[in-house]
C-alpha positions in Angstrom: -0.1 -0.1 0.1 2.8 2.5 0.9 4.6 1.8 -2.4 1.3 2.1 -4.3 0.6 5.5 -2.7 4.3 6.7 -3.4 3.7 5.6 -7.0 0.5 7.6 -7.2 2.3 10.7 -6.0 5.0 10.2 -8.5 2.6 9.9 -11.3 0.5 12.9 -10.1 3.8 15.3 -9.9 4.9 14.2 -13.5 1.5 14.2 -14.8 1.1 17.8 -14.0 4.2 18.4 -16.0 3.0 16.6 -18.9 -0.3 18.3 -19.0 1.1 21.7 -18.7 3.9 21.4 -21.3 2.9 18.8 -23.7 0.4 21.1 -25.3 3.7 23.1 -26.4 4.2 20.2 -28.5 2.5 18.3 -31.3 1.6 15.6 -28.8 -2.0 15.3 -27.1 -1.5 15.8 -23.3 -4.0 13.4 -22.3 -2.7 10.6 -24.7 0.7 11.4 -23.5 -0.4 11.2 -19.9 -1.9 7.6 -20.3 1.2 6.3 -22.4 3.3 7.7 -19.5 1.4 6.3 -16.7 1.4 2.9 -18.5 5.0 3.1 -19.1 5.8 3.9 -15.3 3.3 1.2 -14.1 4.9 -1.5 -16.5 8.5 -0.4 -15.2 7.4 -0.4 -11.5 5.8 -3.9 -11.8 8.9 -5.1 -13.9 11.5 -3.7 -11.3 9.4 -5.2 -8.7 9.5 -8.7 -10.2 13.2 -8.4 -11.4 14.3 -7.4 -7.8 13.8 -11.1 -6.8 15.9 -12.2 -9.9 18.5 -9.6 -9.5 19.4 -10.4 -5.8 21.0 -13.7 -7.1 23.1 -11.9 -9.5 26.6 -10.8 -8.2 26.9 -7.1 -7.4 29.8 -6.5 -9.5 27.7 -7.5 -12.5 25.3 -4.9 -11.9 27.9 -2.4 -11.3 28.5 -1.6 -14.9 24.8 -1.1 -15.9 24.4 1.4 -12.8 27.6 3.1 -14.2 26.3 3.3 -17.7 22.9 4.7 -16.5 24.8 7.3 -14.3 26.9 8.3 -17.1 23.9 8.9 -19.4 22.1 11.0 -16.6 25.1 13.3 -16.1 25.7 13.6 -20.0 22.1 14.4 -20.4 22.3 17.3 -17.8 25.4 18.5 -19.4 24.0 18.4 -23.0 20.9 20.4 -21.8 22.8 23.0 -20.2 25.0 23.4 -23.3 21.9 23.6 -25.8 19.6 25.8 -23.8 20.5 29.5 -23.6 19.8 30.4 -19.9 19.0 34.1 -21.0 16.1 32.8 -23.1 14.3 31.0 -20.2 11.3 32.3 -18.7 12.5 31.0 -15.2 14.9 32.9 -13.3 16.0 30.8 -10.2 19.4 30.4 -11.8 19.8 34.1 -12.4 18.6 34.9 -8.9 21.8 33.1 -7.7 24.0 34.2 -10.4 23.2 37.9 -10.4 23.5 37.7 -6.6 27.0 36.5 -6.7 27.9 38.9 -9.5 26.8 41.8 -7.6 28.5 40.7 -4.4 31.8 40.2 -6.0 31.6 43.6 -7.5 31.1 45.2 -4.1 27.6 46.0 -4.6 24.9 44.9 -2.0 23.8 41.5 -3.5 20.1 41.3 -2.3 19.4 44.5 -4.4 20.2 42.2 -7.5 17.6 41.7 -10.1 17.3 38.5 -12.2 17.5 38.3 -15.9 13.7 38.8 -15.9 13.8 41.7 -13.6 12.5 40.1 -10.4 14.6 39.7 -7.2 16.0 36.6 -5.6 14.7 34.7 -2.7 17.4 32.2 -1.7 18.9 32.6 1.7 22.7 33.4 2.2 24.1 29.9 2.5 22.4 28.6 -0.6 23.9 31.6 -2.6 27.4 31.1 -1.2 27.1 27.4 -1.9 27.2 28.2 -5.5 29.9 30.5 -5.4 32.4 27.9 -6.6 30.2 27.1 -9.5 29.9 30.7 -10.4 33.6 31.2 -10.4 33.8 28.1 -12.7 31.4 30.0 -15.1 27.9 28.4 -14.2 26.0 28.2 -11.2 24.1 25.5 -12.8 27.1 23.3 -12.3 25.5 22.8 -8.8 22.9 20.5 -10.1 25.5 18.2 -11.8 27.6 18.3 -8.5 24.4 17.3 -6.3 23.5 14.6 -8.8 26.9 13.3 -8.6 26.9 13.2 -5.0 23.6 11.2 -5.2 25.2 8.8 -7.8 28.1 8.1 -5.4 26.0 7.6 -2.3 23.1 5.6 -3.8 24.7 2.3 -3.7 25.9 2.5 -0.2 22.6 4.1 1.0 20.4 1.5 -0.9 22.8 -1.6 0.0 22.7 -2.8 -3.6 23.2 -2.0 -7.2 19.8 -3.1 -8.2 18.2 -0.9 -5.7 20.3 2.1 -6.9 19.6 1.3 -10.6 15.8 1.5 -9.6 16.1 4.7 -7.9 18.1 6.3 -10.6 15.8 4.9 -13.3 12.7 6.3 -11.9 14.6 9.7 -11.6 15.6 9.7 -15.1 12.1 8.7 -16.1 10.7 11.8 -14.5 9.5 14.8 -16.9 9.6 17.1 -13.6 13.3 16.3 -13.2 14.4 17.1 -16.7 12.2 20.2 -16.5 14.2 21.3 -13.5 17.5 20.6 -15.4 16.4 22.3 -18.7 15.4 25.6 -16.7 18.5 25.3 -14.5 16.5 25.5 -11.3 18.0 24.9 -8.0 14.8 24.0 -6.4 14.9 20.1 -6.9 18.4 19.6 -6.2 18.2 21.7 -3.1 15.8 19.1 -1.8 17.8 16.2 -3.3 20.8 17.4 -1.1 18.4 17.3 2.0 17.3 13.8 1.0 21.0 12.6 0.8 21.9 14.1 4.1 18.7 12.5 5.8 19.6 9.2 4.4 23.0 9.3 5.5 21.9 10.4 9.0 19.5 7.5 9.1 22.0 5.0 7.9 24.7 6.3 10.6 22.1 6.4 13.4 22.6 10.1 13.8 20.0 12.1 15.4 19.5 15.0 18.0 20.1 12.9 21.1 23.4 11.6 19.8 24.7 14.6 17.9 22.7 17.7 18.7 25.6 20.1 17.5 26.2 18.3 14.2 22.4 18.2 13.4 22.0 21.8 14.4 24.9 23.1 12.3 23.5 21.2 9.1 19.9 22.2 9.6 20.9 25.8 10.2 22.9 25.9 7.1 20.3 24.3 5.1 17.5 26.3 6.5 19.7 29.3 5.2 18.5 28.0 1.6 14.7 28.4 1.8 12.2 28.0 4.4 10.5 25.0 2.9 13.5 22.9 3.8 11.8 22.8 7.4 9.5 20.0 6.1 12.0 17.1 5.6 14.2 18.1 8.5 11.4 18.5 11.0 9.9 15.2 10.1 13.3 13.5 10.3 14.3 15.2 13.5 11.4 15.7 15.7 11.2 12.3 17.2 14.7 12.5 18.3 14.1 16.0 19.7 11.2 15.0 21.9 13.3 11.8 23.1 16.3 14.0 24.0 17.3 15.7 27.2 16.6 19.4 27.6 20.4 20.0 27.2 20.4 18.2 24.0 17.4 20.0 22.7 18.9 23.4 23.7 22.2 22.5 22.0 20.2 21.6 18.8 17.9 24.5 18.9 20.6 27.0 19.9 23.1 25.8 17.4 20.5 25.7 14.4 19.3 29.1 15.2 22.7 30.6 15.7 23.9 29.1 12.5 20.9 30.5 10.5 21.3 34.0 11.9 25.2 34.0 11.6 24.5 33.3 7.8 22.7 36.7 7.7 25.1 38.5 9.9 27.5 39.7 7.1 24.5 41.2 5.0 23.0 42.9 8.1 26.3 44.5 8.8 26.8 45.5 5.1 23.3 47.0 4.8 20.7 46.1 7.3 18.1 48.5 6.0 18.3 46.9 2.5 17.9 43.4 3.9 15.3 44.0 6.4 13.3 46.7 5.2 13.5 46.1 1.5 9.9 45.5 0.0 11.5 42.3 -1.9 13.8 41.0 0.7 14.1 37.1 0.8 11.9 36.7 3.8 9.1 38.5 2.1 9.5 36.6 -1.2 9.7 33.2 0.5 6.7 33.8 2.7 4.3 36.0 0.7 2.3 33.2 -0.7 1.5 31.8 2.6 -0.9 32.7 5.5 -2.2 31.4 8.8 -4.1 28.9 7.0 -1.0 27.3 5.4 1.0 27.5 8.6 -1.9 25.6 10.4 -2.2 22.9 7.7 1.7 22.6 7.7 1.8 21.9 11.5 -1.3 19.6 11.3 0.9 17.6 8.9 4.3 17.8 10.4 3.5 16.9 14.1 1.7 13.4 13.3 3.8 12.5 10.4 7.0 13.1 12.2 5.6 10.8 15.1 4.4 7.8 13.1 7.3 6.9 10.7 8.9 5.1 13.6 12.5 4.3 12.3 11.1 3.1 8.9 12.9 5.4 6.4 10.6 4.4 3.5 7.7 5.5 5.7 9.6 8.9 6.2 10.1 9.6 2.7 6.4 8.8 2.0 5.2 11.2 4.7 7.6 13.9 3.7 6.5 13.8 0.2 2.8 13.6 1.1 3.3 16.6 3.4 5.0 18.6 0.5 2.2 17.4 -1.8 -0.7 18.6 0.2 0.9 21.7 1.6 1.5 23.1 -2.0 -1.8 21.9 -3.1 -3.5 23.8 -0.1 -1.4 27.0 -0.9 -2.4 27.0 -4.7 -6.1 26.2 -3.7 -6.4 29.0 -1.2 -4.9 31.4 -3.7 -7.3 30.2 -6.4 -10.3 30.9 -3.9 -8.9 34.4 -3.2 -8.6 35.1 -7.0 -12.1 33.7 -7.4 -10.6 31.2 -9.8 -9.6 33.7 -12.4 -6.7 31.8 -13.5 -6.1 27.9 -13.7 -3.4 25.9 -12.3 -1.4 25.8 -15.4 -1.2 29.7 -15.6 1.8 31.7 -14.9 0.2 32.5 -11.4 1.2 29.0 -10.1 4.5 27.4 -10.2 3.8 23.7 -10.3 7.6 23.0 -10.0 7.0 23.4 -6.1 5.5 20.0 -6.3 9.0 18.5 -7.6 10.3 19.1 -4.1 8.8 15.7 -3.2 10.6 13.8 -5.9 13.7 12.6 -4.3 11.7 11.4 -1.3 8.8 9.8 -3.3 11.0 7.9 -5.4 12.7 6.3 -2.4 9.2 5.5 -1.1 8.0 3.7 -4.3 11.3 1.9 -4.4 12.4 0.2 -1.2 10.7 -1.4 1.7 13.1 -0.9 4.6 12.4 -3.0 7.7 15.1 -2.2 10.1 17.5 0.5 11.1 20.6 0.9 9.1 19.0 -1.4 6.5 18.5 0.9 3.5 
């Protein structure tokens, strides 16, 4: 049942991308959706059947298919980034980071930088600085390639076998949402892919707040300094350990996470506090302007129970994380539609369906694996 629900979420997310973007081609979107859903369901059942057969094959024999699929995936990313002119894109997540760093290195206050479409960037400081080496290499989109490479290097160890690693990577590469994020050089998906990798390694290593409040606090503070929505995967993963920790451990984690988050802003506050705090389009405003008290209540109503029921089952953790993201984004969009009296549809420019793709790294794991015990990924 859990795998089936994850499969439905996966199909829903990718189906939205097909319905929105296939009309721009000669293909009928509904026909494409049926064909795609049939293909994915077939691959899902086939891999489920083959998993029993592949367990008898020596792992070294599966290494080469995995390396080949990895090579094709990375090559596909690099080719798309070479073929598509970023200045022609109508998505400006890449230039929000690029122009921030360009302005910062020229000695101008970076949070006043505009994107190539004339908007303002919303990423918090750590995520911008994370891309500094890639900017110096000539393209902030290298960040996606690097995070995907980290995933490829980690998958076999995290999953425990090459057949599981192949399965995860196969569903990632069969995702139109993934390739959309690649094509438009968006940092959103790989921001959450990085969070997934961290939580998977923490789970495998048995790291939680009670065992390492300082480490989890530092990492959580840094990743929270990318975008606020990162709270979803980290809260669900860490909250069980938080309530089972002593007050000293809780204080260590909370103080460290809050301190690291605030320190990441300190240089920009010292530089020009007014332009950061009181600017009409500062990153806090941009990241929270689509929300309201309703969305906060909904999010808490999802986070608290889901964080308490995954019970050391990482496949359940990934399912509940993807469910939380899916429901939260859907409620946010529906609330805005009601406010707008349904003047615009889901596929209009008013709504960015790529927010649903934040769930992809988690839902693919949920539809791929059945983990029975701790450290058995």
